[in-house]
Backbone bond lengths (Angstrom), bond angles and torsions (degrees), N, CA, C in turn:
res aa  C-N    CA-C-N  psi(-1)  N-CA   C-N-CA  omega(-1)  CA-C   N-CA-C  phi
1 X - - - 1.456 - - 1.527 108.07 -
2 X 1.322 117.07 129.90 1.465 119.47 -179.38 1.521 111.37 -89.50
3 X 1.300 115.73 171.80 1.472 121.46 -173.47 1.528 112.77 -58.35
4 X 1.327 117.68 -35.82 1.464 119.56 179.55 1.525 111.62 -62.30
5 X 1.312 117.42 -28.23 1.456 121.28 -178.05 1.522 113.16 -80.60
6 X 1.316 118.73 -31.65 1.467 119.04 -178.33 1.512 114.10 -105.53
7 X 1.318 119.22 -12.23 1.464 122.73 -178.05 1.527 112.05 -53.43
8 X 1.331 116.91 -48.43 1.470 120.53 -176.28 1.529 112.71 -69.87
9 X 1.324 117.58 -12.52 1.464 121.26 177.80 1.523 112.03 -86.89
10 X 1.335 117.10 -8.08 1.463 121.02 178.42 1.523 110.05 -80.26
11 X 1.316 116.17 152.27 1.458 121.37 174.05 1.533 108.30 -62.16
12 X 1.339 118.50 145.24 1.465 120.12 176.73 1.525 112.74 -54.51
13 X 1.330 116.81 -36.04 1.466 119.36 179.33 1.528 111.31 -66.41
14 X 1.314 117.25 -33.40 1.466 121.23 177.19 1.520 110.06 -70.85
15 X 1.318 117.16 -43.39 1.466 120.38 176.07 1.526 109.93 -57.48
16 X 1.323 116.27 -44.54 1.463 120.95 -179.94 1.524 111.06 -62.94
17 X 1.328 117.12 -43.39 1.465 120.44 178.05 1.522 110.20 -59.84
18 X 1.330 116.65 -44.29 1.463 120.22 -179.63 1.532 111.51 -63.59
19 X 1.315 117.44 -36.96 1.470 119.93 177.82 1.528 111.17 -69.63
20 X 1.318 116.94 -40.19 1.466 120.98 -177.40 1.527 112.88 -77.49
21 X 1.323 117.11 -23.20 1.465 122.09 -176.29 1.528 111.00 -122.22
22 X 1.310 115.55 30.89 1.457 122.13 -174.79 1.533 111.03 -57.46
23 X 1.320 115.33 125.30 1.457 120.90 179.90 1.516 114.10 93.97
24 X 1.329 117.19 -9.62 1.465 120.62 -179.92 1.527 110.61 -78.46
25 X 1.332 115.33 163.21 1.461 120.89 172.08 1.525 107.51 -61.39
26 X 1.321 116.24 137.73 1.458 121.08 -176.57 1.522 111.56 -86.15
27 X 1.330 116.78 130.01 1.469 119.05 172.32 1.533 109.17 -64.47
28 X 1.306 116.13 154.61 1.465 120.61 -178.95 1.524 112.39 -54.92
29 X 1.317 117.95 -38.86 1.470 120.04 -177.70 1.526 111.55 -65.51
30 X 1.332 117.60 -34.46 1.466 121.48 178.18 1.525 109.49 -71.25
31 X 1.326 116.51 -45.03 1.457 120.90 178.08 1.529 110.05 -58.68
32 X 1.314 116.74 -45.97 1.467 121.17 -179.44 1.523 111.22 -61.38
33 X 1.324 117.60 -40.73 1.466 119.91 -179.99 1.529 110.78 -67.72
34 X 1.319 117.24 -39.23 1.473 120.54 177.11 1.525 110.17 -61.11
35 X 1.315 116.73 -45.68 1.462 120.91 179.09 1.520 110.43 -62.91
36 X 1.335 117.46 -45.10 1.464 121.62 179.20 1.525 112.61 -62.98
37 X 1.330 116.58 -29.46 1.466 121.39 -179.38 1.530 112.16 -81.20
38 X 1.322 116.79 -4.43 1.459 120.04 178.59 1.512 113.99 114.03
39 X 1.330 116.32 4.78 1.456 120.00 176.22 1.515 110.51 -71.74
40 X 1.320 116.70 171.68 1.461 119.92 -177.36 1.521 112.33 -69.31
41 X 1.324 117.45 150.07 1.461 120.38 178.30 1.524 111.48 -71.09
42 X 1.315 115.69 160.75 1.466 119.55 173.31 1.518 107.54 -56.09
43 X 1.315 115.89 144.38 1.450 120.64 -179.04 1.515 113.60 91.41
44 X 1.333 117.27 -14.73 1.457 120.74 177.15 1.526 108.71 -70.07
45 X 1.315 118.18 139.79 1.471 119.80 -178.83 1.528 114.33 -66.19
46 X 1.344 118.27 -8.54 1.468 120.73 177.72 1.519 111.54 -61.29
47 X 1.328 116.98 -38.58 1.455 121.19 -176.33 1.520 110.92 -60.72
48 X 1.325 115.71 151.62 1.452 120.73 176.43 1.511 110.31 -69.61
49 X 1.308 115.54 179.33 1.463 119.68 -177.08 1.520 111.26 -58.82
50 X 1.296 115.44 145.07 1.457 121.53 175.68 1.515 106.22 -86.09
51 X 1.317 115.87 117.39 1.461 120.54 -174.00 1.515 112.56 -82.88
52 X 1.298 116.89 -46.94 1.460 121.83 -178.41 1.515 108.18 -139.97
53 X 1.297 115.63 133.26 1.459 121.71 177.49 1.521 110.14 48.00
54 X 1.319 117.33 -117.97 1.458 120.89 -177.76 1.516 112.08 -114.10
55 X 1.321 117.74 23.75 1.457 120.19 178.76 1.516 109.41 -77.93
56 X 1.321 115.78 139.56 1.460 121.38 -177.01 1.513 111.45 -110.78
57 X 1.298 114.94 154.60 1.463 122.88 170.46 1.522 107.09 -128.48
58 X 1.316 115.57 161.57 1.458 119.88 175.59 1.526 109.12 -78.02
59 X 1.328 117.27 151.67 1.465 119.09 176.39 1.530 110.21 -70.95
60 X 1.318 115.74 162.77 1.467 120.89 -176.52 1.519 113.28 -54.74
61 X 1.333 117.87 -41.37 1.470 119.29 -178.01 1.526 111.40 -65.21
62 X 1.323 118.56 -33.87 1.468 121.26 176.82 1.517 110.45 -71.85
63 X 1.326 117.32 -39.13 1.469 121.28 177.37 1.528 109.68 -61.13
64 X 1.337 116.73 -44.73 1.467 120.70 178.52 1.524 110.96 -62.53
65 X 1.344 117.30 -42.11 1.456 121.66 -178.96 1.523 110.48 -63.41
66 X 1.334 117.26 -44.52 1.464 120.97 178.83 1.519 110.36 -63.72
67 X 1.323 118.10 -38.74 1.465 120.97 177.60 1.529 110.74 -61.53
68 X 1.334 117.18 -40.20 1.464 120.49 176.22 1.518 111.19 -62.25
69 X 1.332 116.84 -43.70 1.464 121.03 178.26 1.534 109.92 -62.47
70 X 1.310 117.00 -45.85 1.467 121.59 -178.73 1.524 111.45 -62.07
71 X 1.332 116.38 -31.47 1.464 121.10 -179.46 1.515 112.74 -95.25
72 X 1.337 117.24 10.67 1.465 123.41 -179.12 1.516 112.56 56.87
73 X 1.338 116.76 34.93 1.455 121.06 175.73 1.530 108.27 -90.89
74 X 1.290 115.96 162.14 1.463 120.29 178.01 1.508 109.14 -74.16
75 X 1.324 117.78 112.32 1.461 121.63 -176.09 1.526 112.02 -104.72
76 X 1.292 118.76 16.65 1.480 120.47 -179.54 1.487 111.98 -78.97
């Protein structure tokens, strides 16, 4: 499932956090909500590089998509 499919299932506060912290390491609670919303499980190659221990980041294409949403650009 790609980001467009699970984005709307996230809490508005989570969407806002992702827009404000786009590209940052994801806190466990954000990762868990993404997975619960239909995002890929931990260990899936979709996730961006693991920077430290088991911390995850979003892949570049998801970061770009969120930036478009944050800037009210057409992200379809």
